[in-house]
A tleap script that builds the chain and sets N, CA, C and O, in Angstrom:
source leaprc.protein.ff14SB
mol = sequence {
  NMET ALA ARG GLN THR ARG LYS THR CYS VAL
  PHE CYS GLN ARG ALA ASP GLN LYS ILE SER
  LYS GLU HIE LEU TRP PRO ASN TRP ILE LEU
  GLU CYS LEU PRO PRO HIE GLU LYS LEU ALA
  ILE GLU MET TYR ARG ARG VAL LYS ASP ALA
  LYS ARG TRP MET PRO LYS ASP ASN THR GLY
  ILE GLU VAL ASN GLU ILE CYS VAL SER CYS
  ASN SER GLU TRP MET ASN ARG LEU GLU GLU
  ALA ALA ARG GLN CYS CYS CSER
}
set mol.1.N position { -14.861 -34.188 0.985 }
set mol.1.CA position { -14.076 -33.038 0.583 }
set mol.1.C position { -14.249 -31.922 1.623 }
set mol.1.O position { -15.366 -31.655 2.066 }
set mol.2.N position { -13.148 -31.274 2.011 }
set mol.2.CA position { -13.187 -30.215 3.013 }
set mol.2.C position { -13.814 -28.963 2.426 }
set mol.2.O position { -13.617 -28.643 1.253 }
set mol.3.N position { -14.561 -28.271 3.246 }
set mol.3.CA position { -15.202 -27.030 2.826 }
set mol.3.C position { -14.180 -25.904 2.836 }
set mol.3.O position { -13.466 -25.715 3.821 }
set mol.4.N position { -14.110 -25.157 1.738 }
set mol.4.CA position { -13.170 -24.053 1.639 }
set mol.4.C position { -13.750 -22.829 2.342 }
set mol.4.O position { -14.908 -22.477 2.116 }
set mol.5.N position { -12.964 -22.185 3.184 }
set mol.5.CA position { -13.431 -20.995 3.883 }
set mol.5.C position { -12.892 -19.754 3.191 }
set mol.5.O position { -11.847 -19.783 2.540 }
set mol.6.N position { -13.625 -18.676 3.347 }
set mol.6.CA position { -13.201 -17.400 2.763 }
set mol.6.C position { -12.094 -16.774 3.612 }
set mol.6.O position { -11.932 -17.082 4.793 }
set mol.7.N position { -11.352 -15.896 2.972 }
set mol.7.CA position { -10.354 -15.122 3.704 }
set mol.7.C position { -11.061 -14.183 4.667 }
set mol.7.O position { -12.224 -13.832 4.471 }
set mol.8.N position { -10.357 -13.790 5.689 }
set mol.8.CA position { -10.876 -12.857 6.681 }
set mol.8.C position { -10.399 -11.449 6.334 }
set mol.8.O position { -9.229 -11.248 6.007 }
set mol.9.N position { -11.299 -10.483 6.405 }
set mol.9.CA position { -10.956 -9.082 6.152 }
set mol.9.C position { -9.977 -8.602 7.230 }
set mol.9.O position { -10.174 -8.872 8.415 }
set mol.10.N position { -8.928 -7.893 6.817 }
set mol.10.CA position { -7.937 -7.420 7.784 }
set mol.10.C position { -8.496 -6.346 8.708 }
set mol.10.O position { -7.924 -6.101 9.770 }
set mol.11.N position { -9.596 -5.702 8.335 }
set mol.11.CA position { -10.161 -4.652 9.180 }
set mol.11.C position { -11.284 -5.164 10.084 }
set mol.11.O position { -11.204 -5.027 11.305 }
set mol.12.N position { -12.319 -5.744 9.502 }
set mol.12.CA position { -13.476 -6.146 10.311 }
set mol.12.C position { -13.390 -7.587 10.800 }
set mol.12.O position { -14.195 -8.006 11.633 }
set mol.13.N position { -12.425 -8.348 10.292 }
set mol.13.CA position { -12.212 -9.744 10.686 }
set mol.13.C position { -13.355 -10.678 10.303 }
set mol.13.O position { -13.422 -11.802 10.799 }
set mol.14.N position { -14.244 -10.236 9.439 }
set mol.14.CA position { -15.356 -11.083 9.010 }
set mol.14.C position { -14.905 -11.987 7.874 }
set mol.14.O position { -14.141 -11.579 6.999 }
set mol.15.N position { -15.383 -13.202 7.901 }
set mol.15.CA position { -15.079 -14.161 6.840 }
set mol.15.C position { -16.307 -14.456 5.988 }
set mol.15.O position { -16.253 -15.282 5.077 }
set mol.16.N position { -17.417 -13.776 6.287 }
set mol.16.CA position { -18.647 -14.011 5.525 }
set mol.16.C position { -18.842 -12.985 4.407 }
set mol.16.O position { -19.893 -12.959 3.767 }
set mol.17.N position { -17.858 -12.160 4.173 }
set mol.17.CA position { -17.924 -11.142 3.135 }
set mol.17.C position { -16.950 -11.476 2.012 }
set mol.17.O position { -15.911 -12.091 2.248 }
set mol.18.N position { -17.284 -11.074 0.800 }
set mol.18.CA position { -16.387 -11.274 -0.333 }
set mol.18.C position { -15.180 -10.353 -0.180 }
set mol.18.O position { -15.314 -9.179 0.165 }
set mol.19.N position { -14.013 -10.905 -0.442 }
set mol.19.CA position { -12.776 -10.125 -0.396 }
set mol.19.C position { -12.534 -9.561 -1.791 }
set mol.19.O position { -12.683 -10.262 -2.792 }
set mol.20.N position { -12.158 -8.282 -1.843 }
set mol.20.CA position { -11.942 -7.641 -3.138 }
set mol.20.C position { -10.473 -7.281 -3.317 }
set mol.20.O position { -9.762 -7.051 -2.338 }
set mol.21.N position { -10.030 -7.234 -4.540 }
set mol.21.CA position { -8.664 -6.829 -4.861 }
set mol.21.C position { -8.676 -5.317 -5.035 }
set mol.21.O position { -9.364 -4.794 -5.912 }
set mol.22.N position { -7.932 -4.633 -4.218 }
set mol.22.CA position { -7.954 -3.176 -4.209 }
set mol.22.C position { -6.551 -2.601 -4.189 }
set mol.22.O position { -5.604 -3.243 -3.735 }
set mol.23.N position { -6.434 -1.378 -4.690 }
set mol.23.CA position { -5.164 -0.666 -4.594 }
set mol.23.C position { -4.957 -0.225 -3.155 }
set mol.23.O position { -5.863 0.329 -2.532 }
set mol.24.N position { -3.773 -0.470 -2.633 }
set mol.24.CA position { -3.458 -0.052 -1.273 }
set mol.24.C position { -3.457 1.470 -1.180 }
set mol.24.O position { -3.995 2.052 -0.238 }
set mol.25.N position { -2.849 2.092 -2.167 }
set mol.25.CA position { -2.895 3.546 -2.308 }
set mol.25.C position { -3.687 3.828 -3.573 }
set mol.25.O position { -3.375 3.268 -4.624 }
set mol.26.N position { -4.712 4.686 -3.503 }
set mol.26.CA position { -5.454 5.018 -4.720 }
set mol.26.C position { -4.523 5.659 -5.747 }
set mol.26.O position { -3.566 6.345 -5.387 }
set mol.27.N position { -4.808 5.433 -7.018 }
set mol.27.CA position { -3.968 6.008 -8.072 }
set mol.27.C position { -3.883 7.523 -7.975 }
set mol.27.O position { -2.830 8.094 -8.258 }
set mol.28.N position { -4.969 8.191 -7.582 }
set mol.28.CA position { -4.937 9.647 -7.507 }
set mol.28.C position { -3.945 10.131 -6.467 }
set mol.28.O position { -3.331 11.181 -6.656 }
set mol.29.N position { -3.769 9.402 -5.376 }
set mol.29.CA position { -2.833 9.843 -4.344 }
set mol.29.C position { -1.381 9.611 -4.773 }
set mol.29.O position { -0.487 10.351 -4.363 }
set mol.30.N position { -1.147 8.582 -5.600 }
set mol.30.CA position { 0.211 8.346 -6.105 }
set mol.30.C position { 0.697 9.525 -6.937 }
set mol.30.O position { 1.891 9.823 -6.966 }
set mol.31.N position { -0.239 10.199 -7.617 }
set mol.31.CA position { 0.123 11.363 -8.421 }
set mol.31.C position { 0.511 12.548 -7.543 }
set mol.31.O position { 1.211 13.448 -8.008 }
set mol.32.N position { 0.074 12.568 -6.286 }
set mol.32.CA position { 0.402 13.656 -5.354 }
set mol.32.C position { 1.744 13.437 -4.660 }
set mol.32.O position { 2.298 14.370 -4.079 }
set mol.33.N position { 2.267 12.219 -4.717 }
set mol.33.CA position { 3.511 11.881 -4.030 }
set mol.33.C position { 4.696 11.997 -4.971 }
set mol.33.O position { 4.532 11.894 -6.187 }
set mol.34.N position { 5.897 12.212 -4.424 }
set mol.34.CA position { 7.076 12.230 -5.283 }
set mol.34.C position { 7.269 10.867 -5.943 }
set mol.34.O position { 6.867 9.847 -5.382 }
set mol.35.N position { 7.874 10.838 -7.116 }
set mol.35.CA position { 8.098 9.541 -7.785 }
set mol.35.C position { 8.920 8.615 -6.895 }
set mol.35.O position { 9.788 9.057 -6.143 }
set mol.36.N position { 8.636 7.355 -6.996 }
set mol.36.CA position { 9.353 6.368 -6.191 }
set mol.36.C position { 9.764 5.209 -7.086 }
set mol.36.O position { 9.198 4.983 -8.155 }
set mol.37.N position { 10.746 4.501 -6.619 }
set mol.37.CA position { 11.144 3.319 -7.371 }
set mol.37.C position { 10.263 2.167 -6.911 }
set mol.37.O position { 9.112 2.091 -7.342 }
set mol.38.N position { 10.720 1.311 -6.100 }
set mol.38.CA position { 9.935 0.175 -5.629 }
set mol.38.C position { 9.451 0.447 -4.213 }
set mol.38.O position { 10.174 0.206 -3.246 }
set mol.39.N position { 8.252 0.939 -4.096 }
set mol.39.CA position { 7.654 1.222 -2.802 }
set mol.39.C position { 7.004 -0.047 -2.276 }
set mol.39.O position { 6.078 -0.574 -2.893 }
set mol.40.N position { 7.475 -0.532 -1.159 }
set mol.40.CA position { 6.907 -1.732 -0.538 }
set mol.40.C position { 6.089 -1.309 0.678 }
set mol.40.O position { 6.411 -0.332 1.354 }
set mol.41.N position { 5.048 -2.047 0.934 }
set mol.41.CA position { 4.201 -1.781 2.088 }
set mol.41.C position { 4.239 -2.998 3.003 }
set mol.41.O position { 4.120 -4.135 2.545 }
set mol.42.N position { 4.406 -2.752 4.299 }
set mol.42.CA position { 4.365 -3.835 5.275 }
set mol.42.C position { 3.295 -3.522 6.302 }
set mol.42.O position { 3.129 -2.371 6.705 }
set mol.43.N position { 2.570 -4.546 6.725 }
set mol.43.CA position { 1.544 -4.383 7.734 }
set mol.43.C position { 1.838 -5.362 8.863 }
set mol.43.O position { 2.083 -6.546 8.633 }
set mol.44.N position { 1.809 -4.851 10.064 }
set mol.44.CA position { 2.060 -5.678 11.244 }
set mol.44.C position { 0.774 -5.811 12.038 }
set mol.44.O position { 0.072 -4.829 12.277 }
set mol.45.N position { 0.478 -7.028 12.440 }
set mol.45.CA position { -0.688 -7.300 13.281 }
set mol.45.C position { -0.219 -8.013 14.533 }
set mol.45.O position { 0.793 -8.713 14.504 }
set mol.46.N position { -0.923 -7.849 15.608 }
set mol.46.CA position { -0.506 -8.426 16.891 }
set mol.46.C position { -0.385 -9.939 16.855 }
set mol.46.O position { 0.562 -10.492 17.414 }
set mol.47.N position { -1.300 -10.604 16.226 }
set mol.47.CA position { -1.332 -12.064 16.323 }
set mol.47.C position { -0.806 -12.788 15.089 }
set mol.47.O position { -0.800 -14.019 15.057 }
set mol.48.N position { -0.371 -12.058 14.089 }
set mol.48.CA position { 0.103 -12.698 12.865 }
set mol.48.C position { 1.442 -12.109 12.458 }
set mol.48.O position { 1.830 -11.031 12.908 }
set mol.49.N position { 2.134 -12.833 11.602 }
set mol.49.CA position { 3.386 -12.324 11.060 }
set mol.49.C position { 3.127 -11.121 10.160 }
set mol.49.O position { 2.013 -10.922 9.676 }
set mol.50.N position { 4.157 -10.333 9.946 }
set mol.50.CA position { 4.039 -9.176 9.067 }
set mol.50.C position { 3.729 -9.635 7.650 }
set mol.50.O position { 4.161 -10.703 7.217 }
set mol.51.N position { 2.982 -8.818 6.947 }
set mol.51.CA position { 2.650 -9.097 5.557 }
set mol.51.C position { 3.270 -7.987 4.724 }
set mol.51.O position { 3.230 -6.820 5.113 }
set mol.52.N position { 3.843 -8.343 3.583 }
set mol.52.CA position { 4.529 -7.375 2.724 }
set mol.52.C position { 3.992 -7.465 1.311 }
set mol.52.O position { 3.811 -8.554 0.767 }
set mol.53.N position { 3.739 -6.304 0.722 }
set mol.53.CA position { 3.264 -6.221 -0.661 }
set mol.53.C position { 4.241 -5.378 -1.479 }
set mol.53.O position { 4.764 -4.369 -1.006 }
set mol.54.N position { 4.471 -5.807 -2.691 }
set mol.54.CA position { 5.335 -5.079 -3.630 }
set mol.54.C position { 4.498 -4.704 -4.845 }
set mol.54.O position { 3.580 -5.439 -5.208 }
set mol.55.N position { 4.800 -3.569 -5.482 }
set mol.55.CA position { 4.040 -3.192 -6.682 }
set mol.55.C position { 4.320 -4.152 -7.828 }
set mol.55.O position { 5.441 -4.633 -7.999 }
set mol.56.N position { 3.281 -4.421 -8.608 }
set mol.56.CA position { 3.435 -5.271 -9.785 }
set mol.56.C position { 3.697 -4.440 -11.034 }
set mol.56.O position { 4.278 -4.931 -12.001 }
set mol.57.N position { 3.270 -3.186 -11.013 }
set mol.57.CA position { 3.456 -2.300 -12.162 }
set mol.57.C position { 3.440 -0.861 -11.663 }
set mol.57.O position { 3.591 -0.627 -10.464 }
set mol.58.N position { 3.262 0.097 -12.546 }
set mol.58.CA position { 3.320 1.501 -12.147 }
set mol.58.C position { 2.007 2.007 -11.548 }
set mol.58.O position { 1.894 3.195 -11.248 }
set mol.59.N position { 1.024 1.141 -11.369 }
set mol.59.CA position { -0.233 1.592 -10.765 }
set mol.59.C position { -0.260 1.347 -9.265 }
set mol.59.O position { -1.289 1.571 -8.627 }
set mol.60.N position { 0.813 0.906 -8.704 }
set mol.60.CA position { 0.875 0.749 -7.260 }
set mol.60.C position { 0.645 -0.673 -6.801 }
set mol.60.O position { 0.709 -1.620 -7.585 }
set mol.61.N position { 0.381 -0.798 -5.535 }
set mol.61.CA position { 0.275 -2.088 -4.881 }
set mol.61.C position { -1.191 -2.479 -4.732 }
set mol.61.O position { -2.007 -1.685 -4.265 }
set mol.62.N position { -1.516 -3.689 -5.125 }
set mol.62.CA position { -2.857 -4.211 -4.943 }
set mol.62.C position { -2.836 -5.274 -3.848 }
set mol.62.O position { -1.908 -6.077 -3.757 }
set mol.63.N position { -3.873 -5.260 -3.027 }
set mol.63.CA position { -3.999 -6.248 -1.967 }
set mol.63.C position { -5.320 -6.983 -2.108 }
set mol.63.O position { -6.297 -6.445 -2.628 }
set mol.64.N position { -5.332 -8.183 -1.652 }
set mol.64.CA position { -6.530 -9.013 -1.667 }
set mol.64.C position { -6.837 -9.393 -0.224 }
set mol.64.O position { -6.841 -10.570 0.138 }
set mol.65.N position { -7.096 -8.364 0.600 }
set mol.65.CA position { -7.223 -8.565 2.040 }
set mol.65.C position { -8.415 -7.831 2.648 }
set mol.65.O position { -8.667 -7.961 3.846 }
set mol.66.N position { -9.154 -7.059 1.843 }
set mol.66.CA position { -10.193 -6.178 2.375 }
set mol.66.C position { -11.539 -6.587 1.809 }
set mol.66.O position { -11.664 -6.816 0.606 }
set mol.67.N position { -12.544 -6.680 2.663 }
set mol.67.CA position { -13.861 -7.102 2.182 }
set mol.67.C position { -14.553 -5.969 1.421 }
set mol.67.O position { -14.243 -4.790 1.592 }
set mol.68.N position { -15.490 -6.372 0.587 }
set mol.68.CA position { -16.237 -5.419 -0.229 }
set mol.68.C position { -16.981 -4.423 0.660 }
set mol.68.O position { -17.060 -3.241 0.325 }
set mol.69.N position { -17.523 -4.877 1.777 }
set mol.69.CA position { -18.261 -3.978 2.668 }
set mol.69.C position { -17.371 -2.876 3.233 }
set mol.69.O position { -17.728 -1.700 3.161 }
set mol.70.N position { -16.222 -3.235 3.792 }
set mol.70.CA position { -15.305 -2.220 4.332 }
set mol.70.C position { -14.853 -1.265 3.229 }
set mol.70.O position { -14.834 -0.048 3.416 }
set mol.71.N position { -14.493 -1.828 2.082 }
set mol.71.CA position { -13.984 -1.006 0.996 }
set mol.71.C position { -15.033 -0.034 0.460 }
set mol.71.O position { -14.717 1.124 0.187 }
set mol.72.N position { -16.248 -0.480 0.309 }
set mol.72.CA position { -17.265 0.368 -0.311 }
set mol.72.C position { -17.981 1.272 0.686 }
set mol.72.O position { -18.708 2.181 0.284 }
set mol.73.N position { -17.785 1.034 1.970 }
set mol.73.CA position { -18.464 1.859 2.969 }
set mol.73.C position { -17.486 2.823 3.643 }
set mol.73.O position { -17.207 3.890 3.097 }
set mol.74.N position { -16.967 2.470 4.808 }
set mol.74.CA position { -16.173 3.434 5.578 }
set mol.74.C position { -14.878 3.822 4.885 }
set mol.74.O position { -14.440 4.966 5.000 }
set mol.75.N position { -14.251 2.885 4.161 }
set mol.75.CA position { -13.002 3.235 3.472 }
set mol.75.C position { -13.267 4.205 2.319 }
set mol.75.O position { -12.457 5.095 2.057 }
set mol.76.N position { -14.386 4.037 1.638 }
set mol.76.CA position { -14.753 4.939 0.554 }
set mol.76.C position { -15.013 6.345 1.095 }
set mol.76.O position { -14.578 7.332 0.501 }
set mol.77.N position { -15.720 6.434 2.219 }
set mol.77.CA position { -15.971 7.754 2.824 }
set mol.77.C position { -14.657 8.418 3.246 }
set mol.77.O position { -14.479 9.620 3.049 }
set mol.78.N position { -13.752 7.650 3.817 }
set mol.78.CA position { -12.453 8.178 4.231 }
set mol.78.C position { -11.652 8.678 3.032 }
set mol.78.O position { -11.047 9.749 3.082 }
set mol.79.N position { -11.652 7.896 1.958 }
set mol.79.CA position { -10.915 8.300 0.758 }
set mol.79.C position { -11.499 9.573 0.147 }
set mol.79.O position { -10.753 10.460 -0.267 }
set mol.80.N position { -12.812 9.665 0.090 }
set mol.80.CA position { -13.438 10.870 -0.478 }
set mol.80.C position { -13.119 12.105 0.362 }
set mol.80.O position { -12.876 13.178 -0.190 }
set mol.81.N position { -13.115 11.970 1.689 }
set mol.81.CA position { -12.751 13.095 2.560 }
set mol.81.C position { -11.297 13.504 2.338 }
set mol.81.O position { -10.987 14.694 2.283 }
set mol.82.N position { -10.408 12.522 2.210 }
set mol.82.CA position { -8.989 12.821 1.968 }
set mol.82.C position { -8.805 13.491 0.607 }
set mol.82.O position { -8.006 14.418 0.472 }
set mol.83.N position { -9.532 13.029 -0.386 }
set mol.83.CA position { -9.421 13.595 -1.728 }
set mol.83.C position { -9.852 15.062 -1.728 }
set mol.83.O position { -9.236 15.883 -2.408 }
set mol.84.N position { -10.895 15.401 -0.978 }
set mol.84.CA position { -11.350 16.791 -0.898 }
set mol.84.C position { -10.309 17.660 -0.224 }
set mol.84.O position { -10.134 18.816 -0.609 }
set mol.85.N position { -9.612 17.135 0.773 }
set mol.85.CA position { -8.575 17.903 1.468 }
set mol.85.C position { -7.367 18.162 0.573 }
set mol.85.O position { -6.709 19.195 0.693 }
set mol.86.N position { -7.079 17.222 -0.322 }
set mol.86.CA position { -5.881 17.322 -1.158 }
set mol.86.C position { -6.109 18.065 -2.465 }
set mol.86.O position { -5.151 18.405 -3.158 }
set mol.87.N position { -7.358 18.319 -2.806 }
set mol.87.CA position { -7.594 18.975 -4.103 }
set mol.87.C position { -7.627 20.478 -3.988 }
set mol.87.O position { -7.815 21.169 -4.989 }
savepdb mol mol.pdb
quit
């Protein structure tokens, strides 16, 4: 039986970290933006085809592409700094 490999984080490119399901835009920032109908997000990378995400409900778009380390470390610090600027 072939060994299953983990997904690679879109930021750090590591495959040895657990990938977490996260909101692309935090819910608090959606409240700061004008209402939208179907907001789609596309990401382009040099070596891969574009990836597109669509919202599943009114809480925004969730992605399963970011490792727990990136999300809980530098991305968390960035979000907290942005939240302080917007409040």
